[in-house]
C-alpha angles and dihedrals in degrees: 000000000000120000110281095037134088130191127208136173130216130186097213146004102219137126090261092061106025095096091054092047092048092050092048093048092047090052090050090049090053094051120116123268089039113242122235093199133031109195118203112206094217102178095112093049111103101170145016119209125203094259091054090045090055090049092050091049093051093042092047091053091049093048092045089054089055093049093253122130123214107220131185129208129187095009114166116243095243090052091048089050090055091048088055093044089054087051092236090145086078086069102025113056107248089221089061095079112097130185093225139019088242092056090049090053090048090049093053109114109248099180124114114280131197112241124212091258090056096253123117133232126209112217117205133167111251105254090214093051096243 
């Protein structure tokens, strides 16, 4: 992943695991340097229940307020349909769903960005893939 992005993988988005997922994503968001994107490799996820949807909505709002985007890669179509039915694309940018992890990495903005302290960072993909 390029600097400024993290990737994580979860097996499910259900009430039984949403607290763990929320904790993990909040820890990633607090990492230094601060990420701009957190990519969820969603291929193993086969369902989203209402409790997990509520958690994603709240977490998405929190992350958005911190300038961090929640991004999904490899999400199955029926799961994406539930995400849309729960209206989570009001919180999660609908353009932040990618068919593959590679396309999410390619879609990561690599332009200069203005940081809170007024400095800029230059994001580049690591040429050696690290």
